[in-house]
C-alpha positions, -999 to +999 in steps of 0.1 A: -022+271-159-005+282-191-012+319-182+005+315-148+035+298-164+038+328-189+036+352-160+064+334-141+086+332-172+080+369-179+089+378-143+120+357-144+130+372-177+125+407-163+146+399-133+173+385-155+174+416-177+175+438-146+204+418-131+222+420-164+217+458-168+227+465-132+258+443-135+269+460-167+263+494-151+284+486-120+311+470-142+313+502-163+314+523-132+343+504-118+361+503-151+358+541-155+368+546-119+400+526-124+408+545-156+402+578-137+426+568-109+452+556-135+450+589-154+452+610-123+483+592-111+500+596-144+494+634-148+523+656-138+513+681-111+522+718-115+517+747-091+494+775-101+511+802-121+492+835-124+506+842-159+494+809-174+468+813-202+446+787-185+440+808-154+413+832-166+396+842-134+414+815-114+385+791-120+389+755-133+371+754-167+357+719-158+342+723-123+342+762-122+357+761-087+387+782-077+420+768-087+442+752-060+478+742-058+468+708-073+465+720-109+482+709-141+488+727-173+486+703-203+507+707-235+481+729-252+486+753-222+452+749-207+452+745-169+428+724-147+425+709-113+444+676-115+414+656-104+390+673-129+412+667-159+419+631-148+381+624-147+376+642-180+404+621-196+389+589-184+360+593-207+372+619-233+402+619-256+407+656-261+412+689-242+378+703-230+388+738-242+406+734-276+397+697-284+434+688-291+438+650-288+454+640-255+481+620-272+494+653-285+481+676-258+494+660-226 
């Protein structure tokens, strides 16, 4: 009887831990998603300029896809897709190229 009770308690504990972990994971996902959307909406959009130092080969340094018209050049003069740098900024606080802090780079 005691053995069955321990199994039930262990199972319920495992279910509780799994629910806690999955809830925390989803909460973190939605938190970061909201931060990403906020960052993307606050970034000034600029059109691609061939002479910009961030356009080496016309590839975004984050996703390595060709640059489009939805690109931005941040204060440190590196250029990215607007969506790529917004996603980066949601979880990092510095430029992915030169590592300047965003409070002084954007």
